[in-house]
N, C-alpha and C positions, 0 to 999 in steps of 0.2 A: 855298803851300797845297797844290798838287798833290803836291809831294815828301812832305809830311807825311801827306797822305791815302793815297798809295800805300804809304808805309812802314807805316802803321797797318793798312791792308787786308792787306798781306803778313804782318804779324805774327799776324793772326788767321786765317790759312789761305787767303786770297784768295777766299773764298766769301762770299756775301751773308749767309747764316745765321751763319757764324762772326763776321763783322763786326758783325752785329746784337747778338750776345751779348758780343762783345769790347768794343764801345763801352760797354756797361753797366759791365763790369769796369774799363775804363780810366777812365771818368768817376767811378766810385766811388773808385778809388785817388787820382785827382787831387783829388777833393773832400776826402778825408781829409788829404792833404798841404797843401791850401790852406785848411783849416778851413771848408769849405763854399762857397768862392768859385770853384769850377771852371767854372761856367756862363759866366763871363766869357770864358774862353779857348775852351772846348769848343763853343760855339755856332758859331764860325767854322770849327773843324776839322770839325764835323758837316756843315756846308755843303760843305766841300771833299770830303768822302767822298761826298756825294750827287752832286756834280759828277763825281767820278772814276768813279762807276758810271753816269753819264749818265742819271740818274733823272728829272730835271725835276720837275714837279708830279705826283706819283703816290703810290699807297699804299705803295710801297717807300720813298719819301722820308719818308713819315709814320712808317713803322716805324723808320727810322734815327733820326729826330728824337725819337720817343717813347723809344727806347732811351737816347739821351743825356739826355733830360729826366728819366727815372726814375733814371738813374745820377747826375745832378747834383742835382736838386731833391729827389727823394724820399730820397736818401741823406743829406740834411741832417738827417733825423730821428735818425740814429745817429752823425753826425759832430759832435763838440763844436765849437761855434762861439761864440766869446766875444760876438759881437754879439747872439745870441739867448739861448743858455743862460746866459751871464753875467748878463743882465738878469733872467732868471727866478730864478737863484741869489741875486742881490742882493735880490729881492723876498721870497724865502723867509727870508733872514737878518733881515728886519725883524720876523718873527714868531719865528723860531728862530735866535738869534745864533750858535749853535755849529754850524750846518749847514755841511757841506763836501762838495763834489762834485769829484772829480778828473776829468780828461778821459778817462782810461782806464776808470774806473768807469762813467762815463756811456756810453761806447761799448760796454762789456761788457753793461750793463743794456739798452741799446737795440738790441743785435745781432739779436734776433728780427725786427726790421723788415726785415732783409735778405731774409728768407724772403718777406715781403710784397712786396718789390720784384721778386723772381723770379716770384712768382705774377702780378703785374701784367704783367710782360713776356711771360709765357707766354700770358696772356689776350689781350694785344695781338697776339701771334703767331698765335693761333687766329682771332681776329676778322678780321685783315687777311690771313690766308692765307700765313704765313711759309714754309710748306713748298711752296707753289705758286709762289714767286717765281722768275721766269726772268731777272731782271736781274743775271746774272752772266756774266762774260767768261772766267772761269777764272784760276787762279793765274798761268799763263804770260803772259797778257795784261798783268797788273799788273807782273810781273817785267820784261817788255819795255818797258813805259811808264816804269817807274822808271829803267831803264838808259838810255832815250832822253834823260832829263833831264841826264845827264852829271854833271860835277862841279858843286858849288854855286857859283853866281855871287856876285859881291861884294854884289849886292843881297840875295840870299838869306842870305848870311852876316850882313849888317846886320840883316835881319828876324829871324834866329835869335837874334842878340844882344839885340834889343829884346824878343823873346818871353822870353828868359832873364831879363831884367830884370823883366818883368811877373810871371813866376813867382816870382822872389825877393820882389817886393813882395807878392804874394798870400800866400806862405808866411809872411812876417813881418808881415802885416796886423794880427794881434792886438797887436803891440807898438806900432804907430803908429796 
């Protein structure tokens, strides 16, 4: 979990503000790939990021968690999910049998909700004082911590394999 958290933090510049916005982007992309099931994996990763920043129970933790929440749950409004949209589509077909909705049409028509997600995050940032956050150690701290972890242990490799299997399951969940 530490390795993944440090890797994510470093990819978004090593700053708290970059991580806040980056988590939203990452969660949204994983939501698209997993058809809205990203929250299953990203709740744990968000916890790891809070631990990496040593946030504890704080407003900074709330900001990170809310960024992930908006990225995973709110993005479900524009991510085609067979579990929800498929049911709605089936209901519409009882009235209009010729109705058809492709996943890319759905995402294109619902794309304006991305702007709503960004506004929600901006408001959270203002309410919780994102610009006043002092919970940052700097990029070099995370580089050093990541390097201290060394090579992946066999346990970490096994966990990565299981995480990979979980991702394959989530990506193929509409099939089964």
